[in-house]
DRENTORKOL-3810 file (N, C-alpha, C; in nm, 4 decimals):
REM DRENTORKOL-3810
@n.u->-3.3410; n.v->0.4233; n.w->3.4260; ca.u->-3.2228; ca.v->0.3410; ca.w->3.4327; c.u->-3.1649; c.v->0.3143; c.w->3.2932
@n.u->-3.2521; n.v->0.2848; n.w->3.1950; ca.u->-3.2057; ca.v->0.2571; ca.w->3.0594; c.u->-3.1414; c.v->0.3813; c.w->2.9968
@n.u->-3.1973; n.v->0.4978; n.w->3.0263; ca.u->-3.1396; ca.v->0.6216; ca.w->2.9727; c.u->-2.9991; c.v->0.6432; c.w->3.0288
@n.u->-2.9805; n.v->0.6151; n.w->3.1553; ca.u->-2.8507; ca.v->0.6313; ca.w->3.2191; c.u->-2.7483; c.v->0.5374; c.w->3.1564
@n.u->-2.7847; n.v->0.4118; n.w->3.1360; ca.u->-2.6939; ca.v->0.3160; ca.w->3.0734; c.u->-2.6623; c.v->0.3606; c.w->2.9304
@n.u->-2.7626; n.v->0.4110; n.w->2.8591; ca.u->-2.7422; ca.v->0.4600; ca.w->2.7220; c.u->-2.6427; c.v->0.5750; c.w->2.7174
@n.u->-2.6558; n.v->0.6701; n.w->2.8095; ca.u->-2.5638; ca.v->0.7841; ca.w->2.8126; c.u->-2.4226; c.v->0.7429; c.w->2.8536
@n.u->-2.4112; n.v->0.6400; n.w->2.9353; ca.u->-2.2800; ca.v->0.5909; ca.w->2.9766; c.u->-2.2123; c.v->0.5171; c.w->2.8606
@n.u->-2.2883; n.v->0.4416; n.w->2.7842; ca.u->-2.2326; ca.v->0.3636; ca.w->2.6733; c.u->-2.2092; c.v->0.4465; c.w->2.5467
@n.u->-2.2716; n.v->0.5628; n.w->2.5350; ca.u->-2.2582; ca.v->0.6450; ca.w->2.4151; c.u->-2.1130; c.v->0.6842; c.w->2.3846
@n.u->-2.0332; n.v->0.7306; n.w->2.4830; ca.u->-1.8927; ca.v->0.7616; ca.w->2.4522; c.u->-1.8133; c.v->0.6391; c.w->2.4079
@n.u->-1.8407; n.v->0.5231; n.w->2.4669; ca.u->-1.7716; ca.v->0.4009; ca.w->2.4254; c.u->-1.8061; c.v->0.3639; c.w->2.2823
@n.u->-1.9316; n.v->0.3809; n.w->2.2445; ca.u->-1.9749; ca.v->0.3520; ca.w->2.1080; c.u->-1.9097; c.v->0.4484; c.w->2.0089
@n.u->-1.8977; n.v->0.5743; n.w->2.0464; ca.u->-1.8340; ca.v->0.6735; ca.w->1.9590; c.u->-1.6871; c.v->0.6414; c.w->1.9372
@n.u->-1.6186; n.v->0.5965; n.w->2.0400; ca.u->-1.4772; ca.v->0.5597; ca.w->2.0281; c.u->-1.4627; c.v->0.4341; c.w->1.9434
@n.u->-1.5519; n.v->0.3391; n.w->1.9611; ca.u->-1.5440; ca.v->0.2132; ca.w->1.8871; c.u->-1.5679; c.v->0.2345; c.w->1.7379
@n.u->-1.6441; n.v->0.3362; n.w->1.7012; ca.u->-1.6747; ca.v->0.3614; ca.w->1.5603; c.u->-1.5845; c.v->0.4685; c.w->1.4992
@n.u->-1.4773; n.v->0.5033; n.w->1.5656; ca.u->-1.3876; ca.v->0.6076; ca.w->1.5142; c.u->-1.3304; c.v->0.5656; c.w->1.3789
@n.u->-1.3200; n.v->0.6616; n.w->1.2907; ca.u->-1.2666; ca.v->0.6366; ca.w->1.1570; c.u->-1.1164; c.v->0.6081; c.w->1.1667
@n.u->-1.0696; n.v->0.4979; n.w->1.1033; ca.u->-0.9265; ca.v->0.4689; ca.w->1.1100; c.u->-0.8452; c.v->0.5714; c.w->1.0319
@n.u->-0.7253; n.v->0.6006; n.w->1.0822; ca.u->-0.6373; ca.v->0.6920; ca.w->1.0102; c.u->-0.5541; c.v->0.6126; c.w->0.9105
@n.u->-0.4979; n.v->0.6822; n.w->0.8149; ca.u->-0.4198; ca.v->0.6172; ca.w->0.7099; c.u->-0.2884; c.v->0.5625; c.w->0.7596
@n.u->-0.2287; n.v->0.4765; n.w->0.6798; ca.u->-0.1022; ca.v->0.4146; ca.w->0.7147; c.u->0.0132; c.v->0.5022; c.w->0.6706
@n.u->0.1248; n.v->0.4915; n.w->0.7412; ca.u->0.2456; ca.v->0.5654; ca.w->0.7066; c.u->0.3331; c.v->0.4776; c.w->0.6173
@n.u->0.3662; n.v->0.5275; n.w->0.4981; ca.u->0.4514; ca.v->0.4543; ca.w->0.4044; c.u->0.5955; c.v->0.4587; c.w->0.4533
@n.u->0.6609; n.v->0.3430; n.w->0.4621; ca.u->0.7987; ca.v->0.3364; ca.w->0.5094; c.u->0.8978; c.v->0.2999; c.w->0.3996
@n.u->0.8540; n.v->0.2320; n.w->0.2957; ca.u->0.9453; ca.v->0.1983; ca.w->0.1874; c.u->0.9145; c.v->0.0649; c.w->0.1225
@n.u->1.0020; n.v->0.0278; n.w->0.0284; ca.u->0.9892; ca.v->-0.0972; ca.w->-0.0460; c.u->1.1048; c.v->-0.1876; c.w->-0.0071
@n.u->1.0737; n.v->-0.3143; n.w->0.0193; ca.u->1.1759; ca.v->-0.4134; ca.w->0.0534; c.u->1.1619; c.v->-0.5328; c.w->-0.0405
@n.u->1.2688; n.v->-0.6081; n.w->-0.0494; ca.u->1.2687; ca.v->-0.7347; ca.w->-0.1224; c.u->1.2218; c.v->-0.7215; c.w->-0.2672
@n.u->1.2694; n.v->-0.6196; n.w->-0.3359; ca.u->1.2347; ca.v->-0.5994; ca.w->-0.4764; c.u->1.2992; c.v->-0.7108; c.w->-0.5595
@n.u->1.2188; n.v->-0.7769; n.w->-0.6432; ca.u->1.2727; ca.v->-0.8854; ca.w->-0.7247; c.u->1.1962; c.v->-0.8969; c.w->-0.8561
@n.u->1.2664; n.v->-0.9415; n.w->-0.9602; ca.u->1.2046; ca.v->-0.9678; ca.w->-1.0892; c.u->1.1612; c.v->-1.1136; c.w->-1.0881
@n.u->1.0302; n.v->-1.1376; n.w->-1.0952; ca.u->0.9780; ca.v->-1.2728; ca.w->-1.0896; c.u->0.9810; c.v->-1.3402; c.w->-1.2265
@n.u->0.9524; n.v->-1.2615; n.w->-1.3285; ca.u->0.9533; ca.v->-1.3146; ca.w->-1.4649; c.u->0.9944; c.v->-1.2014; c.w->-1.5583
@n.u->1.0966; n.v->-1.2254; n.w->-1.6394; ca.u->1.1437; ca.v->-1.1232; ca.w->-1.7312; c.u->1.1072; c.v->-1.1640; c.w->-1.8738
@n.u->1.0438; n.v->-1.0734; n.w->-1.9459; ca.u->1.0078; ca.v->-1.0966; ca.w->-2.0851; c.u->1.0296; c.v->-0.9700; c.w->-2.1647
@n.u->1.0370; n.v->-0.9842; n.w->-2.2948; ca.u->1.0591; ca.v->-0.8668; ca.w->-2.3793; c.u->0.9352; c.v->-0.7798; c.w->-2.3913
@n.u->0.8160; n.v->-0.8392; n.w->-2.3833; ca.u->0.6924; ca.v->-0.7620; ca.w->-2.3928; c.u->0.6330; c.v->-0.7296; c.w->-2.2563
@n.u->0.6412; n.v->-0.8268; n.w->-2.1647; ca.u->0.5837; ca.v->-0.8073; ca.w->-2.0315; c.u->0.6699; c.v->-0.8792; c.w->-1.9282
@n.u->0.6913; n.v->-0.8132; n.w->-1.8168; ca.u->0.7656; ca.v->-0.8725; ca.w->-1.7056; c.u->0.6804; c.v->-0.8634; c.w->-1.5804
@n.u->0.7146; n.v->-0.9461; n.w->-1.4824; ca.u->0.6455; ca.v->-0.9446; ca.w->-1.3546; c.u->0.7480; c.v->-0.9176; c.w->-1.2449
@n.u->0.7201; n.v->-0.8158; n.w->-1.1640; ca.u->0.8091; ca.v->-0.7828; ca.w->-1.0530; c.u->0.7307; c.v->-0.7959; c.w->-0.9226
@n.u->0.8026; n.v->-0.8268; n.w->-0.8173; ca.u->0.7420; ca.v->-0.8396; ca.w->-0.6857; c.u->0.8203; c.v->-0.7585; c.w->-0.5844
@n.u->0.7527; n.v->-0.7189; n.w->-0.4793; ca.u->0.8166; ca.v->-0.6431; ca.w->-0.3716; c.u->0.7273; c.v->-0.6508; c.w->-0.2484
@n.u->0.7841; n.v->-0.6159; n.w->-0.1364; ca.u->0.7082; ca.v->-0.6017; ca.w->-0.0127; c.u->0.7078; c.v->-0.4535; c.w->0.0225
@n.u->0.5891; n.v->-0.3962; n.w->0.0330; ca.u->0.5764; ca.v->-0.2549; ca.w->0.0683; c.u->0.5535; c.v->-0.2483; c.w->0.2189
@n.u->0.6379; n.v->-0.1712; n.w->0.2874; ca.u->0.6316; ca.v->-0.1623; ca.w->0.4328; c.u->0.5527; c.v->-0.0386; c.w->0.4755
@n.u->0.4571; n.v->-0.0604; n.w->0.5659; ca.u->0.3739; ca.v->0.0461; ca.w->0.6208; c.u->0.3750; c.v->0.0376; c.w->0.7728
@n.u->0.3326; n.v->0.1476; n.w->0.8355; ca.u->0.3124; ca.v->0.1517; ca.w->0.9804; c.u->0.1665; c.v->0.1859; c.w->1.0064
@n.u->0.1010; n.v->0.1097; n.w->1.0939; ca.u->-0.0372; ca.v->0.1364; ca.w->1.1327; c.u->-0.0371; c.v->0.2213; c.w->1.2599
@n.u->-0.0707; n.v->0.3517; n.w->1.2515; ca.u->-0.0686; ca.v->0.4380; ca.w->1.3703; c.u->-0.1944; c.v->0.4275; c.w->1.4566
@n.u->-0.2919; n.v->0.3486; n.w->1.4142; ca.u->-0.4168; ca.v->0.3363; ca.w->1.4889; c.u->-0.3964; c.v->0.2618; c.w->1.6205
@n.u->-0.4802; n.v->0.2923; n.w->1.7177; ca.u->-0.4718; ca.v->0.2301; ca.w->1.8493; c.u->-0.5439; c.v->0.0955; c.w->1.8521
@n.u->-0.5886; n.v->0.0502; n.w->1.7370; ca.u->-0.6622; ca.v->-0.0749; ca.w->1.7287; c.u->-0.6231; c.v->-0.1451; c.w->1.5985
@n.u->-0.6363; n.v->-0.2762; n.w->1.5931; ca.u->-0.6060; ca.v->-0.3465; ca.w->1.4689; c.u->-0.7138; c.v->-0.3178; c.w->1.3645
@n.u->-0.6760; n.v->-0.3206; n.w->1.2383; ca.u->-0.7705; ca.v->-0.3010; ca.w->1.1286; c.u->-0.7536; c.v->-0.4147; c.w->1.0284
@n.u->-0.8488; n.v->-0.4235; n.w->0.9384; ca.u->-0.8466; ca.v->-0.5247; ca.w->0.8335; c.u->-0.8497; c.v->-0.4550; c.w->0.6987
@n.u->-0.7658; n.v->-0.5025; n.w->0.6062; ca.u->-0.7658; ca.v->-0.4510; ca.w->0.4693; c.u->-0.8274; c.v->-0.5580; c.w->0.3806
@n.u->-0.9323; n.v->-0.5191; n.w->0.3063; ca.u->-1.0021; ca.v->-0.6135; ca.w->0.2194; c.u->-0.9849; c.v->-0.5753; c.w->0.0727
@n.u->-0.8634; n.v->-0.5553; n.w->0.0303; ca.u->-0.8396; ca.v->-0.5261; ca.w->-0.1103; c.u->-0.7864; c.v->-0.3863; c.w->-0.1323
@n.u->-0.7133; n.v->-0.3731; n.w->-0.2415; ca.u->-0.6560; ca.v->-0.2442; ca.w->-0.2785; c.u->-0.6267; c.v->-0.2448; c.w->-0.4286
@n.u->-0.6245; n.v->-0.1284; n.w->-0.4869; ca.u->-0.5856; ca.v->-0.1103; ca.w->-0.6269; c.u->-0.5006; c.v->0.0162; c.w->-0.6337
@n.u->-0.3773; n.v->0.0027; n.w->-0.6841; ca.u->-0.2839; ca.v->0.1148; ca.w->-0.6844; c.u->-0.2148; c.v->0.1236; c.w->-0.8204
@n.u->-0.2122; n.v->0.2452; n.w->-0.8766; ca.u->-0.1326; ca.v->0.2735; ca.w->-0.9958; c.u->0.0068; c.v->0.3134; c.w->-0.9504
@n.u->0.1084; n.v->0.2579; n.w->-1.0163; ca.u->0.2473; ca.v->0.2840; ca.w->-0.9799; c.u->0.3135; c.v->0.3627; c.w->-1.0929
@n.u->0.3751; n.v->0.4742; n.w->-1.0553; ca.u->0.4497; ca.v->0.5566; ca.w->-1.1498; c.u->0.5954; c.v->0.5584; c.w->-1.1063
@n.u->0.6858; n.v->0.5404; n.w->-1.2017; ca.u->0.8279; ca.v->0.5461; ca.w->-1.1735; c.u->0.8878; c.v->0.6530; c.w->-1.2638
@n.u->0.9591; n.v->0.7480; n.w->-1.2025; ca.u->1.0154; ca.v->0.8632; ca.w->-1.2740; c.u->0.9088; c.v->0.9343; c.w->-1.3565
@n.u->0.7897; n.v->0.9515; n.w->-1.2946; ca.u->0.6740; ca.v->1.0212; ca.w->-1.3523; c.u->0.6173; c.v->0.9543; c.w->-1.4773
@n.u->0.6449; n.v->0.8278; n.w->-1.5001; ca.u->0.5879; ca.v->0.7514; ca.w->-1.6107; c.u->0.5106; c.v->0.6334; c.w->-1.5542
@n.u->0.3924; n.v->0.6063; n.w->-1.6131; ca.u->0.3113; ca.v->0.4949; ca.w->-1.5658; c.u->0.3899; c.v->0.3655; c.w->-1.5804
@n.u->0.4003; n.v->0.2912; n.w->-1.4712; ca.u->0.4794; ca.v->0.1683; ca.w->-1.4685; c.u->0.3901; c.v->0.0445; c.w->-1.4675
@n.u->0.2774; n.v->0.0531; n.w->-1.3993; ca.u->0.1858; ca.v->-0.0604; ca.w->-1.3925; c.u->0.0820; c.v->-0.0406; c.w->-1.2843
@n.u->-0.0081; n.v->-0.1376; n.w->-1.2749; ca.u->-0.1146; ca.v->-0.1342; ca.w->-1.1746; c.u->-0.1077; c.v->-0.2631; c.w->-1.0949
@n.u->-0.1254; n.v->-0.2507; n.w->-0.9660; ca.u->-0.1277; ca.v->-0.3680; ca.w->-0.8801; c.u->-0.2590; c.v->-0.3720; c.w->-0.8031
@n.u->-0.3085; n.v->-0.4919; n.w->-0.7826; ca.u->-0.4303; ca.v->-0.5098; ca.w->-0.7048; c.u->-0.4053; c.v->-0.6136; c.w->-0.5967
@n.u->-0.4706; n.v->-0.5949; n.w->-0.4864; ca.u->-0.4650; ca.v->-0.6889; ca.w->-0.3744; c.u->-0.6086; c.v->-0.7318; c.w->-0.3490
@n.u->-0.6368; n.v->-0.8612; n.w->-0.3663; ca.u->-0.7741; ca.v->-0.9070; ca.w->-0.3513; c.u->-0.7941; c.v->-0.9993; c.w->-0.2314
@n.u->-0.6962; n.v->-1.0050; n.w->-0.1441; ca.u->-0.7088; ca.v->-1.0891; ca.w->-0.0245; c.u->-0.7325; c.v->-1.0014; c.w->0.0981
@n.u->-0.7689; n.v->-1.0657; n.w->0.2069; ca.u->-0.7925; ca.v->-0.9960; ca.w->0.3331; c.u->-0.6680; c.v->-1.0063; c.w->0.4200
@n.u->-0.6227; n.v->-0.8919; n.w->0.4708; ca.u->-0.5032; ca.v->-0.8873; ca.w->0.5543; c.u->-0.5399; c.v->-0.8229; c.w->0.6878
@n.u->-0.5035; n.v->-0.8901; n.w->0.7964; ca.u->-0.5258; ca.v->-0.8366; ca.w->0.9311; c.u->-0.3998; c.v->-0.7615; c.w->0.9735
@n.u->-0.4176; n.v->-0.6354; n.w->1.0120; ca.u->-0.3053; ca.v->-0.5464; ca.w->1.0416; c.u->-0.3043; c.v->-0.5154; c.w->1.1908
@n.u->-0.1926; n.v->-0.5444; n.w->1.2584; ca.u->-0.1856; ca.v->-0.5202; ca.w->1.4035; c.u->-0.1847; c.v->-0.3708; c.w->1.4362
@n.u->-0.2225; n.v->-0.3390; n.w->1.5580; ca.u->-0.2260; ca.v->-0.1984; ca.w->1.6008; c.u->-0.0845; c.v->-0.1489; c.w->1.6303
@n.u->-0.0588; n.v->-0.0218; n.w->1.5991; ca.u->0.0683; ca.v->0.0448; ca.w->1.6294; c.u->0.1893; c.v->-0.0429; c.w->1.5963
@n.u->0.1918; n.v->-0.0956; n.w->1.4751; ca.u->0.3003; ca.v->-0.1852; ca.w->1.4347; c.u->0.3247; c.v->-0.1716; c.w->1.2847
@n.u->0.4419; n.v->-0.2153; n.w->1.2420; ca.u->0.4728; ca.v->-0.2158; ca.w->1.0993; c.u->0.4234; c.v->-0.3468; c.w->1.0386
@n.u->0.3942; n.v->-0.3418; n.w->0.9100; ca.u->0.3501; ca.v->-0.4612; ca.w->0.8394; c.u->0.3936; c.v->-0.4512; c.w->0.6941
@n.u->0.4039; n.v->-0.5671; n.w->0.6295; ca.u->0.4459; ca.v->-0.5750; ca.w->0.4900; c.u->0.3282; c.v->-0.6186; c.w->0.4039
@n.u->0.3097; n.v->-0.5481; n.w->0.2918; ca.u->0.2101; ca.v->-0.5879; ca.w->0.1930; c.u->0.2830; c.v->-0.6462; c.w->0.0728
@n.u->0.2567; n.v->-0.7713; n.w->0.0377; ca.u->0.3196; ca.v->-0.8275; ca.w->-0.0817; c.u->0.2538; c.v->-0.7694; c.w->-0.2069
@n.u->0.3365; n.v->-0.7228; n.w->-0.2996; ca.u->0.2868; ca.v->-0.6596; ca.w->-0.4208; c.u->0.3458; c.v->-0.7317; c.w->-0.5410
@n.u->0.2601; n.v->-0.7667; n.w->-0.6362; ca.u->0.3026; ca.v->-0.8237; ca.w->-0.7638; c.u->0.2527; c.v->-0.7294; c.w->-0.8715
@n.u->0.3426; n.v->-0.6905; n.w->-0.9604; ca.u->0.3132; ca.v->-0.5891; ca.w->-1.0605; c.u->0.3531; c.v->-0.6404; c.w->-1.1976
@n.u->0.2564; n.v->-0.6431; n.w->-1.2907; ca.u->0.2869; ca.v->-0.6778; ca.w->-1.4291; c.u->0.3253; c.v->-0.5495; c.w->-1.5008
@n.u->0.4419; n.v->-0.5523; n.w->-1.5641; ca.u->0.4974; ca.v->-0.4328; ca.w->-1.6261; c.u->0.5044; c.v->-0.4535; c.w->-1.7761
@n.u->0.4453; n.v->-0.3610; n.w->-1.8502; ca.u->0.4573; ca.v->-0.3619; ca.w->-1.9950; c.u->0.5963; c.v->-0.3073; c.w->-2.0288
@n.u->0.6759; n.v->-0.3856; n.w->-2.0983; ca.u->0.8157; ca.v->-0.3493; ca.w->-2.1223; c.u->0.8288; c.v->-0.2511; c.w->-2.2398
@n.u->0.7578; n.v->-0.1402; n.w->-2.2315; ca.u->0.7691; ca.v->-0.0359; ca.w->-2.3329; c.u->0.8859; c.v->0.0560; c.w->-2.2975
@n.u->0.8905; n.v->0.1713; n.w->-2.3546; ca.u->1.0012; ca.v->0.2648; ca.w->-2.3307; c.u->1.0144; c.v->0.3042; c.w->-2.1839
@n.u->0.9025; n.v->0.3113; n.w->-2.1109; ca.u->0.9078; ca.v->0.3497; ca.w->-1.9699; c.u->0.9867; c.v->0.2487; c.w->-1.8877
@n.u->0.9512; n.v->0.1220; n.w->-1.8990; ca.u->1.0200; ca.v->0.0182; ca.w->-1.8216; c.u->1.1655; c.v->0.0067; c.w->-1.8642
@n.u->1.1909; n.v->0.0143; n.w->-1.9924; ca.u->1.3288; ca.v->0.0047; ca.w->-2.0407; c.u->1.4113; c.v->0.1236; c.w->-1.9914
@n.u->1.3506; n.v->0.2423; n.w->-1.9841; ca.u->1.4212; ca.v->0.3598; ca.w->-1.9323; c.u->1.4598; c.v->0.3428; c.w->-1.7863
@n.u->1.3697; n.v->0.2838; n.w->-1.7062; ca.u->1.3999; ca.v->0.2597; ca.w->-1.5650; c.u->1.5117; c.v->0.1571; c.w->-1.5523
@n.u->1.5057; n.v->0.0516; n.w->-1.6315; ca.u->1.6108; ca.v->-0.0518; ca.w->-1.6269; c.u->1.7449; c.v->0.0078; c.w->-1.6675
@n.u->1.7449; n.v->0.0922; n.w->-1.7708; ca.u->1.8698; ca.v->0.1548; ca.w->-1.8144; c.u->1.9254; c.v->0.2479; c.w->-1.7072
@n.u->1.8390; n.v->0.3240; n.w->-1.6407; ca.u->1.8888; ca.v->0.4149; ca.w->-1.5365; c.u->1.9447; c.v->0.3364; c.w->-1.4182
@n.u->1.8827; n.v->0.2216; n.w->-1.3840; ca.u->1.9368; ca.v->0.1382; ca.w->-1.2776; c.u->2.0678; c.v->0.0718; c.w->-1.3199
@n.u->2.0791; n.v->0.0390; n.w->-1.4494; ca.u->2.2011; ca.v->-0.0251; ca.w->-1.4994; c.u->2.3190; c.v->0.0710; c.w->-1.5023
@n.u->2.2933; n.v->0.2007; n.w->-1.5110; ca.u->2.4014; ca.v->0.2993; ca.w->-1.5158; c.u->2.4549; c.v->0.3353; c.w->-1.3774
@n.u->2.4025; n.v->0.2714; n.w->-1.2751; ca.u->2.4561; ca.v->0.2953; ca.w->-1.1413; c.u->2.3641; c.v->0.3761; c.w->-1.0511
@n.u->2.2557; n.v->0.4307; n.w->-1.1038; ca.u->2.1612; ca.v->0.5039; ca.w->-1.0206; c.u->2.0832; c.v->0.4036; c.w->-0.9370
@n.u->2.0855; n.v->0.4198; n.w->-0.8059; ca.u->2.0156; ca.v->0.3235; ca.w->-0.7213; c.u->1.8839; c.v->0.3783; c.w->-0.6660
@n.u->1.8421; n.v->0.4981; n.w->-0.7091; ca.u->1.7179; ca.v->0.5579; ca.w->-0.6627; c.u->1.6303; c.v->0.5977; c.w->-0.7806
@n.u->1.5005; n.v->0.5824; n.w->-0.7614; ca.u->1.4031; ca.v->0.6261; ca.w->-0.8607; c.u->1.2933; c.v->0.7031; c.w->-0.7876
@n.u->1.2225; n.v->0.7881; n.w->-0.8624; ca.u->1.1099; ca.v->0.8632; ca.w->-0.8073; c.u->0.9854; c.v->0.7770; c.w->-0.8213
@n.u->0.9208; n.v->0.7458; n.w->-0.7093; ca.u->0.8025; ca.v->0.6603; ca.w->-0.7096; c.u->0.6809; c.v->0.7415; c.w->-0.6680
@n.u->0.5715; n.v->0.7178; n.w->-0.7410; ca.u->0.4435; ca.v->0.7796; ca.w->-0.7069; c.u->0.3397; c.v->0.6683; c.w->-0.7025
@n.u->0.2644; n.v->0.6609; n.w->-0.5924; ca.u->0.1567; ca.v->0.5646; ca.w->-0.5758; c.u->0.0250; c.v->0.6401; c.w->-0.5701
@n.u->-0.0743; n.v->0.5904; n.w->-0.6441; ca.u->-0.2050; ca.v->0.6568; ca.w->-0.6482; c.u->-0.3133; c.v->0.5496; c.w->-0.6568
@n.u->-0.3948; n.v->0.5382; n.w->-0.5525; ca.u->-0.4998; ca.v->0.4376; ca.w->-0.5532; c.u->-0.5828; c.v->0.4437; c.w->-0.4268
@n.u->-0.6451; n.v->0.3301; n.w->-0.3945; ca.u->-0.7266; ca.v->0.3245; ca.w->-0.2738; c.u->-0.7283; c.v->0.1824; c.w->-0.2190
@n.u->-0.7640; n.v->0.1715; n.w->-0.0906; ca.u->-0.7746; ca.v->0.0430; ca.w->-0.0230; c.u->-0.8996; c.v->0.0443; c.w->0.0638
@n.u->-0.9596; n.v->-0.0722; n.w->0.0812; ca.u->-1.0739; ca.v->-0.0860; ca.w->0.1710; c.u->-1.0218; c.v->-0.1294; c.w->0.3060
@n.u->-1.0332; n.v->-0.0410; n.w->0.4050; ca.u->-0.9893; ca.v->-0.0756; ca.w->0.5400; c.u->-1.1028; c.v->-0.0510; c.w->0.6386
@n.u->-1.0986; n.v->-0.1258; n.w->0.7474; ca.u->-1.2010; ca.v->-0.1074; ca.w->0.8486; c.u->-1.1862; c.v->-0.2064; c.w->0.9616
@n.u->-1.2897; n.v->-0.2126; n.w->1.0413; ca.u->-1.2940; ca.v->-0.3069; ca.w->1.1532; c.u->-1.4391; c.v->-0.3280; c.w->1.1924
@n.u->-1.4636; n.v->-0.4368; n.w->1.2591; ca.u->-1.5980; ca.v->-0.4723; ca.w->1.3061; c.u->-1.7000; c.v->-0.4745; c.w->1.1927
@n.u->-1.6577; n.v->-0.5135; n.w->1.0744; ca.u->-1.7487; ca.v->-0.5257; ca.w->0.9614; c.u->-1.7820; c.v->-0.3966; c.w->0.8896
@n.u->-1.7254; n.v->-0.2848; n.w->0.9317; ca.u->-1.7506; ca.v->-0.1552; ca.w->0.8673; c.u->-1.6234; c.v->-0.1145; c.w->0.7934
@n.u->-1.6326; n.v->-0.1014; n.w->0.6612; ca.u->-1.5167; ca.v->-0.0717; ca.w->0.5782; c.u->-1.5387; c.v->0.0559; c.w->0.4994
@n.u->-1.4292; n.v->0.1294; n.w->0.4792; ca.u->-1.4324; ca.v->0.2520; ca.w->0.3994; c.u->-1.3223; c.v->0.2441; c.w->0.2941
@n.u->-1.3410; n.v->0.3140; n.w->0.1849; ca.u->-1.2346; ca.v->0.3274; ca.w->0.0853; c.u->-1.1406; c.v->0.4367; c.w->0.1317
@n.u->-1.0146; n.v->0.4018; n.w->0.1469; ca.u->-0.9147; ca.v->0.4967; ca.w->0.1952; c.u->-0.8159; c.v->0.5262; c.w->0.0832
@n.u->-0.7879; n.v->0.6528; n.w->0.0554; ca.u->-0.6937; ca.v->0.6838; ca.w->-0.0533; c.u->-0.5499; c.v->0.6468; c.w->-0.0174
@n.u->-0.4767; n.v->0.6000; n.w->-0.1179; ca.u->-0.3341; ca.v->0.5724; ca.w->-0.1038; c.u->-0.2617; c.v->0.6718; c.w->-0.1926
@n.u->-0.1832; n.v->0.7581; n.w->-0.1311; ca.u->-0.1085; ca.v->0.8596; ca.w->-0.2046; c.u->0.0327; c.v->0.8657; c.w->-0.1481
@n.u->0.1313; n.v->0.8584; n.w->-0.2362; ca.u->0.2702; ca.v->0.8716; ca.w->-0.1940; c.u->0.3533; c.v->0.9187; c.w->-0.3110
@n.u->0.4496; n.v->1.0065; n.w->-0.2844; ca.u->0.5495; ca.v->1.0495; ca.w->-0.3821; c.u->0.6817; c.v->1.0636; c.w->-0.3095
@n.u->0.7881; n.v->1.0110; n.w->-0.3703; ca.u->0.9190; ca.v->1.0260; ca.w->-0.3092; c.u->1.0243; c.v->0.9407; c.w->-0.3770
@n.u->1.1480; n.v->0.9683; n.w->-0.3424; ca.u->1.2612; ca.v->0.8915; ca.w->-0.3955; c.u->1.2695; c.v->0.7598; c.w->-0.3196
@n.u->1.3012; n.v->0.6543; n.w->-0.3922; ca.u->1.3118; ca.v->0.5225; ca.w->-0.3339; c.u->1.4368; c.v->0.4522; c.w->-0.3845
@n.u->1.5179; n.v->0.4013; n.w->-0.2914; ca.u->1.6341; ca.v->0.3222; ca.w->-0.3292; c.u->1.5858; c.v->0.1819; c.w->-0.3653
@n.u->1.6382; n.v->0.1313; n.w->-0.4748; ca.u->1.6033; ca.v->-0.0026; ca.w->-0.5209; c.u->1.7251; c.v->-0.0914; c.w->-0.5063
@n.u->1.7087; n.v->-0.1993; n.w->-0.4303; ca.u->1.8167; ca.v->-0.2958; ca.w->-0.4114; c.u->1.7701; c.v->-0.4298; c.w->-0.4668
@n.u->1.8520; n.v->-0.4905; n.w->-0.5508; ca.u->1.8185; ca.v->-0.6209; ca.w->-0.6076; c.u->1.8785; c.v->-0.7310; c.w->-0.5232
END
């Protein structure tokens, strides 16, 4: 009897432990300059993702390097726990400290000249999982992004 119950529960256990798939990047919203300085500035934005998984997952931190127009722009970290609904979009609040060297000034100048799009590259990882089991998942994205102030 125990063997029969074990064989019946085995497929359910395999489905419950399925590895979560990565999130789909949808874009950046609510881009804003939180603090402007000549040496260092702080910018904030909400990064929109879609969770294609059939179950909710939890994100327990992330670290991402941000490149704008193929130049290092800054690094952002997320150290809080976020519960992500299944098959739904969600926003991740991002705060980025930017060293106002030639790279940042070049991006500001290109935006000031009327260009409303920049090339963004994200490279990092996030800890995602469910039921207490977490894995490091890579975050990779490259593409043009419209910036609205």
